[in-house]
Structures are given as structure tokens and as C-alpha cells.
C-alpha positions in Angstrom: -137.1 1.5 -63.1 -135.3 -0.9 -65.4 -138.0 -3.3 -66.5 -140.5 -0.7 -67.5 -137.9 0.5 -69.5 -137.3 -2.9 -71.3 -140.3 -2.7 -73.4 -139.8 1.1 -75.1 -136.5 0.3 -75.4 -137.0 -1.9 -78.4 -139.3 0.4 -80.2 -137.3 2.7 -82.1 -135.2 -0.7 -83.2 -138.9 -1.9 -84.3 -138.8 2.0 -85.8 -135.3 1.8 -87.5 -136.4 -1.7 -89.3 -139.7 -0.5 -90.6 -138.9 1.3 -93.7 -137.1 -1.4 -95.0 -140.5 -3.3 -95.4 -142.2 -0.8 -98.0 -146.2 -1.3 -98.6 -147.2 -2.9 -102.0 -147.9 0.5 -103.5 -144.6 1.6 -102.7 -143.3 -1.4 -104.5 -145.6 -0.5 -107.0 -143.8 1.4 -109.7 -142.9 0.5 -113.1 -143.8 -3.0 -113.6 -147.4 -1.8 -112.7 -147.4 0.9 -115.1 -145.8 -1.1 -117.9 -148.7 -3.2 -117.5 -151.2 -1.1 -116.9 -150.2 1.1 -120.7 -150.3 -2.3 -122.3 -154.3 -2.1 -122.0 -154.1 1.4 -124.8 -157.2 2.2 -126.6 -155.5 -0.3 -130.0 -155.2 -3.1 -127.4 -159.0 -2.2 -126.4 -159.9 -3.0 -129.7 -158.1 -6.2 -130.1 -159.6 -7.8 -127.2 -163.1 -6.5 -128.1 -162.6 -7.8 -131.7 -161.7 -11.2 -129.7 -164.7 -11.0 -127.6 -167.1 -10.0 -130.3 -165.4 -12.7 -133.1 -165.4 -15.5 -131.1 -167.3 -15.2 -127.9 -165.5 -17.1 -124.3 -163.2 -18.8 -126.7 -160.1 -16.5 -126.8 -159.9 -16.1 -122.9 -157.2 -18.7 -122.5 -154.3 -16.8 -125.1 -154.5 -14.5 -121.9 -154.1 -17.3 -119.4 -151.2 -18.3 -121.3 -149.5 -15.7 -122.0 -149.4 -14.1 -118.4 -147.0 -16.1 -117.3 -144.2 -15.5 -120.7 -144.9 -11.3 -120.1 -144.2 -11.7 -116.6 -140.9 -13.5 -117.8 -140.2 -11.0 -120.5 -140.9 -7.9 -118.8 -138.5 -8.9 -115.6 -136.2 -9.7 -117.8 -135.9 -6.2 -119.3 -136.7 -4.8 -115.5 -133.6 -7.1 -114.4 -130.9 -5.5 -117.6 -131.6 -2.3 -116.4 -131.3 -2.5 -112.7 -128.2 -4.7 -113.2 -126.2 -2.5 -115.8 -127.4 1.2 -115.3 -128.3 1.2 -119.0 -131.8 0.8 -121.0 -132.0 -2.1 -123.4 -131.2 0.1 -126.0 -127.4 1.1 -124.5 -126.4 -2.5 -123.8 -127.0 -3.3 -127.4 -125.0 -0.5 -128.3 -122.3 -1.7 -126.3 -122.6 -6.0 -126.9 -123.6 -6.0 -130.4 -123.3 -4.7 -134.2 -124.7 -0.9 -134.9 -126.2 -2.1 -137.7 -128.5 -4.4 -136.2 -129.4 -1.5 -133.3 -130.3 0.7 -135.6 -132.3 -1.5 -137.8 -134.3 -2.7 -134.3 -134.7 0.6 -132.9 -136.1 2.1 -135.9 -138.6 -0.7 -136.5 -139.7 0.1 -133.0 -140.0 3.9 -133.8 -142.1 3.2 -136.6 -144.4 0.5 -135.0 -144.7 3.2 -131.8 -145.5 6.1 -133.6 -147.9 4.4 -135.7 -149.4 3.2 -132.6 -149.6 6.1 -130.5 -151.2 8.4 -133.2 -154.1 5.3 -133.3 -154.2 5.7 -129.5 -154.9 9.8 -130.0 -157.9 9.7 -132.3 -159.1 6.7 -130.5 -159.2 8.8 -127.2 -160.7 11.2 -128.9 -163.1 9.1 -130.4 -164.0 8.0 -127.5 -164.2 11.5 -125.6 -166.3 12.7 -128.3 -169.3 9.8 -128.4 -169.5 11.1 -124.5 -169.6 14.7 -124.7 -169.3 15.8 -128.5 -167.1 18.1 -130.1 -164.3 17.8 -132.1 -162.4 15.2 -132.6 -159.7 16.6 -134.5 -158.9 19.4 -131.7 -159.3 16.5 -128.6 -156.3 14.8 -130.3 -154.5 17.9 -130.4 -155.1 18.9 -127.0 -154.4 14.7 -125.9 -151.2 15.1 -127.0 -150.2 18.2 -126.5 -151.1 17.4 -122.5 -149.2 14.3 -122.7 -145.8 16.0 -124.0 -145.8 19.0 -121.7 -146.4 16.2 -118.7 -143.7 14.8 -119.9 -141.2 17.5 -120.5 -141.6 19.8 -117.7 -143.6 17.7 -114.9 -141.2 16.8 -112.3 -140.4 12.8 -112.5 -141.8 11.8 -109.1 -144.5 13.5 -109.4 -145.6 12.4 -113.2 -144.7 8.9 -112.1 -147.3 9.5 -109.5 -150.1 10.9 -112.8 -149.2 7.6 -114.1 -150.4 5.7 -111.1 -153.0 7.2 -110.3 -153.5 7.0 -114.2 -153.9 2.9 -113.6 -157.5 3.5 -111.9 -158.9 3.8 -115.3 -158.1 0.3 -116.1 -160.7 -0.3 -113.2 -163.7 1.1 -115.5 -163.3 -2.3 -117.5 -164.0 -4.2 -114.0 -166.7 -1.9 -113.6 -168.8 -2.7 -117.0 -167.8 -6.3 -116.8 -169.9 -7.1 -113.3 -173.1 -5.0 -114.4 -173.5 -7.0 -117.7 -174.7 -10.9 -117.7 -171.5 -12.6 -118.1 -171.3 -16.9 -117.8 -168.2 -17.0 -115.1 -168.2 -20.8 -115.2 -168.0 -21.2 -119.3 -165.3 -18.5 -119.0 -163.4 -20.6 -116.1 -164.0 -23.2 -118.4 -162.5 -22.1 -121.9 -159.7 -20.4 -120.5 -158.6 -24.1 -119.3 -159.9 -26.4 -122.1 -159.7 -24.2 -125.0 -161.3 -24.7 -128.8 -158.8 -24.1 -131.1 -159.5 -23.5 -134.3 -156.6 -23.5 -136.7 -158.8 -21.3 -139.3 -157.0 -17.7 -140.3 -159.4 -15.6 -138.7 -159.0 -17.3 -135.2 -155.0 -17.9 -135.7 -155.0 -13.1 -136.8 -156.8 -13.3 -133.2 -154.5 -14.8 -131.9 -151.7 -13.4 -133.4 -153.4 -9.4 -132.1 -153.5 -10.9 -128.9 -150.4 -12.0 -128.2 -149.2 -9.3 -129.8 -150.8 -6.5 -127.7 -149.7 -8.2 -124.5 -146.1 -8.9 -125.1 -144.6 -5.5 -127.5 -141.6 -4.3 -127.8 -141.9 -0.9 -126.2 -142.7 -2.8 -122.9 -139.5 -4.1 -122.8 -137.5 -0.7 -123.5 -139.7 1.0 -121.2 -139.9 -1.0 -118.0 -135.9 -1.8 -118.3 -135.6 2.5 -118.8 -137.9 3.2 -115.8 -135.5 1.0 -114.1 -132.7 3.0 -114.6 -134.6 6.2 -114.1 -135.9 4.8 -110.8 -132.1 3.6 -109.5 -131.1 7.2 -110.3 -134.0 9.0 -108.4 -134.2 6.8 -105.2 -131.0 7.5 -102.3 -128.7 5.1 -101.9 -129.7 3.1 -104.8 -127.2 1.9 -107.7 -126.8 -0.3 -110.9 -126.8 -3.8 -109.7 -123.1 -4.2 -111.1 -121.5 -1.9 -108.8 -124.0 -2.5 -105.7 -124.5 -6.4 -105.7 -125.6 -5.8 -102.2 -129.0 -5.0 -103.1 -129.6 -7.5 -105.7 -131.9 -9.7 -103.5 -134.1 -7.1 -102.2 -134.0 -5.0 -105.6 -134.9 -8.3 -107.5 -137.5 -9.5 -105.0 -139.1 -6.2 -105.7 -139.2 -6.4 -109.4 -140.4 -9.3 -109.5 -143.8 -8.2 -107.3 -143.8 -5.4 -109.6 -143.6 -7.1 -112.9 -146.0 -10.2 -111.9 -148.6 -7.7 -110.4 -148.4 -5.3 -113.0 -148.7 -7.7 -115.9 -151.9 -9.6 -114.0 -153.5 -5.9 -113.5 -153.2 -5.9 -117.5 -154.2 -9.4 -118.9 -157.1 -9.6 -115.8 -158.1 -6.5 -117.2 -157.8 -8.0 -121.2 -160.1 -10.8 -120.0 -163.1 -8.8 -118.5 -162.9 -6.5 -121.9 -162.8 -9.8 -123.6 -165.9 -11.1 -121.7 -167.6 -7.9 -121.9 -167.9 -7.9 -125.5 -168.4 -11.7 -125.5 -171.4 -11.0 -123.7 -172.8 -8.0 -125.5 -172.0 -7.7 -129.0 -170.9 -11.3 -130.1 -174.6 -12.9 -128.2 -176.2 -9.9 -129.9 -175.0 -11.0 -133.5 -172.3 -8.0 -133.9 -169.0 -9.9 -134.9 -167.0 -6.8 -136.6 -164.8 -4.4 -134.1 -162.5 -2.5 -135.4 -161.7 0.3 -133.2 -162.4 0.9 -128.9 -164.6 3.3 -129.9 -166.6 1.3 -132.1 -166.7 -1.3 -129.0 -168.4 1.5 -127.0 -171.0 2.7 -129.7 -172.0 -1.0 -129.1 -172.5 -1.6 -126.3 -174.9 1.7 -125.3 -178.4 -0.1 -126.9 -177.3 -3.9 -125.1 -175.3 -2.7 -122.2 -177.4 0.7 -121.1 -175.7 4.3 -121.2 -173.6 3.7 -117.7 -171.5 1.1 -119.1 -171.7 2.9 -123.0 -170.0 6.6 -120.6 -167.5 3.9 -118.5 -166.1 2.5 -121.1 -165.9 4.9 -123.3 -164.1 6.8 -120.6 -161.8 4.6 -120.1 -160.5 4.7 -123.4 -159.3 8.1 -122.7 -158.0 7.3 -119.3 -156.1 4.4 -120.1 -154.7 6.6 -123.7 -154.0 9.2 -121.5 -151.0 6.3 -119.7 -150.2 4.6 -123.0 -149.6 7.7 -124.9 -146.1 9.1 -122.9 -145.0 5.1 -122.3 -145.1 4.9 -126.4 -143.5 8.0 -126.8 -140.9 7.6 -123.9 -139.6 4.6 -125.0 -139.4 5.7 -128.9 -137.2 8.4 -127.1 -135.3 6.5 -125.0 -133.8 3.7 -128.0 -133.2 6.3 -130.0 -130.8 8.4 -127.5 -129.1 5.9 -126.0 -128.4 4.7 -130.2 -126.9 8.2 -130.5 -125.4 8.5 -127.1 -127.3 11.4 -126.2 -128.8 13.2 -122.5 -131.9 10.7 -121.9 -134.3 11.0 -119.0 -137.5 11.7 -117.8 -136.2 13.2 -114.6 -133.5 15.7 -116.8 -134.8 19.1 -117.0 -135.9 20.1 -120.6 -132.8 21.9 -121.3 -129.8 19.1 -119.9 -131.8 16.9 -122.6 -132.6 18.6 -125.6 -132.7 15.7 -128.3 -134.3 13.4 -126.1 -137.5 15.5 -125.1 -137.2 16.9 -129.2 -137.5 13.2 -130.5 -140.2 12.3 -128.0 -142.1 15.8 -128.8 -141.7 14.2 -132.0 -143.1 11.0 -131.7 -146.4 12.7 -130.7 -146.2 15.6 -133.2 -146.4 13.3 -136.0 -149.1 10.8 -133.8 -151.3 14.0 -134.1 -150.7 14.6 -137.8 -151.7 11.3 -138.8 -154.9 11.6 -137.2 -154.9 15.1 -140.1 -153.9 12.7 -143.0 -155.5 10.3 -145.2 -153.8 7.6 -143.8 -156.4 4.9 -142.4 -155.8 4.4 -138.5 -157.0 0.8 -139.1 -154.8 0.0 -141.6 -152.1 1.9 -140.2 -153.1 -0.1 -136.7 -152.6 -3.2 -138.3 -149.3 -2.4 -139.8 -147.5 -1.3 -136.6 -149.3 -4.4 -135.3 -147.6 -6.3 -137.8 -143.9 -4.8 -137.4 -144.2 -5.0 -133.2 -145.0 -8.8 -134.0 -141.7 -9.3 -136.5 -139.3 -6.8 -134.2 -140.2 -8.4 -131.2 -138.7 -12.0 -131.9 -135.2 -10.8 -132.6 -135.0 -8.1 -129.8 -136.1 -10.9 -127.4 -133.5 -13.3 -129.0 -131.1 -10.7 -128.7 -132.7 -9.8 -125.2 -132.0 -13.6 -123.7 -128.8 -13.6 -124.9 -127.4 -10.4 -123.6 -129.0 -11.1 -120.4 -127.3 -14.7 -120.2 -123.7 -13.1 -121.2 -121.8 -12.5 -117.8 -120.0 -10.2 -120.3 -123.1 -7.7 -119.7 -124.6 -8.7 -116.8 -121.8 -10.4 -114.4 -123.0 -12.3 -111.6 -126.6 -11.4 -112.3 -126.6 -13.7 -115.5 -130.7 -14.8 -115.4 -131.4 -18.2 -113.3 -132.5 -21.1 -114.6 -136.3 -20.6 -114.2 -136.4 -17.5 -115.7 -134.5 -18.5 -118.7 -136.7 -21.4 -119.7 -139.8 -19.8 -119.4 -138.3 -16.0 -121.3 -137.6 -18.8 -124.4 -140.9 -20.1 -124.2 -141.6 -16.6 -124.8 -139.7 -16.2 -127.5 -140.5 -19.2 -129.0 -144.2 -18.1 -128.6 -144.0 -15.1 -130.4 -141.1 -16.1 -133.4 -144.4 -18.9 -133.9 -147.3 -15.9 -133.5 -145.0 -13.9 -136.2 -144.8 -17.4 -138.5 -148.4 -17.8 -137.7 -149.5 -14.1 -139.3 -147.7 -14.6 -142.7 -149.2 -17.6 -143.4 -152.4 -16.0 -142.9 -151.8 -12.8 -145.1 -154.2 -13.1 -147.8 -156.6 -15.6 -146.8 
């Protein structure tokens, strides 16, 4: 009897241990959503322009930026997970208020402009496919995004955002149906042909500014805070240091896979534009909708529809991240109750800020403001504000007063400062190319 019971006696132990090893889908969360939102309609326009203007020469920028964006996003996530506060909340606690007000103000301006441009691109993409009134689509997309963020249960809303990441595969599908010389793509990624010309450097800056943007830092840190509040037994690591090893492991996998997906999709968008637009002499693309329209006579109706609908899907993912990161930053700056898991009546100012950001983005599309010029200036602001935010983030995450025993390990600190230096050089190059 004892011999037959021995195997069964181990089964309950195995069942108890099993939940401690979550699947990849369970691990994926803030990093996946943040990475996917990086490929927003504005980013699609930037990657399409890079491929259309310079063919396969720009692939190296994505290979170069991937470890840098992984590092800075992991650092952002660590700050939120360790302290239980977002980046703005930590900056408020450890740095002068005027510095915080300036940086958050610039972040909000850039986010709202980017949000408005994304809503316009989503509406233009849908109009290309089914026709109809573009401004009505802008209003509907803004309304749906706002209502979901304000009234949907947080856990369900996060699930919606995770499913929306599947829209990124539309661009992988398009790249696989056009002829791409992958050997040339791989060669140019590791042996780049760099040109020290104003137009080339401008596109490099645009790609770096698109992949490493301040709103992504704020969003991922805040989502770690939200995730800690929602999960049973989870606490900020400064209060529960025994959770650190498992949580840092989860954050790293989540971030690296999420940023990897973002960079991979960006590469597919870039090479698709190179293989179709550049190869046929089309070298100037200003919007993602223009890129989709230009694909139709070259790659066919199916590729056009997939590309255009992908703009809608990625926009539905990016708009809440842009609006949410702005609302989180403002809310923590002024000490409001913040959090997408809160009921609307318990965080009125926070949700009011979020709704206002979306409303202004909608109204931008009904004003005389040129969305292309607005998007350019949002990129300029993002490129400028990213540098001081990254400097403060690196300084903050290395201070024991803020992070306790969980200050940055040497490797992450080195790569984080390299990313900060790269963005500083990009900002300098941006100003150096003005007027040329």
C-alpha cells in the first residue's frame, strides 16, 4: 500500500509549486503594452519615411536602439516596482518642484500633440478602407478610448490592450507578401552605410526619438505600480524585499520581449517601405495613411487593407498610453488620487485630465493646425525633454535614498547612461540640422 501511495503523495506538492512558474503570457504585461504602443501611427509614419527615403540603410538604428530602450524601460519599471510610485511622484519627492513642473508640462504638450496626430492617422486609415467622414471617426476613436479607460474594469482593460498588440502582426504579414532581399537587410543592419548629411541625421533622430520617448517611461513605471496594487500579496519592494528576485526577473522578460516585438515590427515596416516605395521611386512619406495608400498600386489591395487597418489597431493601443501617461504625471505632480483601477468618482481629477487630453487631441483635428507640423514639433519636444528626464531617472535609480537596497546593478547603469548619451547626441543633431 505504501509503495502505491508514494507516487501520488508527490502530486499535491507539484500542484502547489506549479503557480510559482507563470507562463510567458502571464508574465507579459506592462512591458508588452508599452513596447507595442511605441509602434503608434506616428511611429509607423517615421519608419515608413526611413524606408522610403533611404531603402535598407536605416535598419541598424533599430538594432542599435533595442538594448538602449530595453535598459531605460527596465529602469523605469524598477522605479515603479520598488517605490510604489511613478516617475513624477519620485521626482516630486527628491527634486525641486520647478524642475518637475517644467518637465511634466513639456511631456503633456508633446503627448497631446502626438495623441491628436495619432487620432487623425487612425481616422484617415479607416477612411481609406471603408470611406466615410474622417472627423466623425476621430471623435468616435477618442470617445471609445476615453470611455474604456474611465469605466472599464482595470483587469479587463489591460486584457483588451494585450489583445490589441496582435494588430502589430499586420505589418509582419505585409512584409512577408512583398519581395524583401533579407540578405541585404541583414548586411545593412550590421554594416551600416552612414551619411553625415542633414536629411539622413534627421531621420536617425526621428527613429531614435520614436523608439525612446518620455511617455513610455512614465507609463511603464505607473503600470508596475498599478499591477502591484491589483495582484494579491504584491507590495512595493521597499516594503517586501523578499519579492525582488522574482519580480526583477519578470520585469526583465516582460520588457525585453515587449521592446523586441516593438523593434521587430518597426523593422518590418521599414523594409516594407524600402521594398515597395523606395524601389519604385517614392521617397517622401509624411503620414502612415500616405504609406498605406502608396502601397496599394505596388503591393496590392490585400497589403493595403492590412496596413491601413494596422494603423487603427496600433492607434487604439497608443492613444490610451499617451493620455494615461500624461494624466499619471500630472496627477502625481499635484498629489491627486491616480490609477486606472480606481472608480471614476474616486479619482475625478485624474480621469478629468485623461479625458481632457483626448478631447484636445480630437479638437486638434478640427482646427487649422497642420497635423504634420504639429507632429514634427512634438518630436522636437520629446527629443529635448527625454534627455533631462533620463538624466534624472538615472540619478534617481542610483540613489539609496530613493531605491534603498535596490539601486541599479552596474550593467544596467552603464547601458542606461549610454542610452541617455545617445539621446543627448540625437537632440544636439536635431538642432544642428535645423534650417539645413
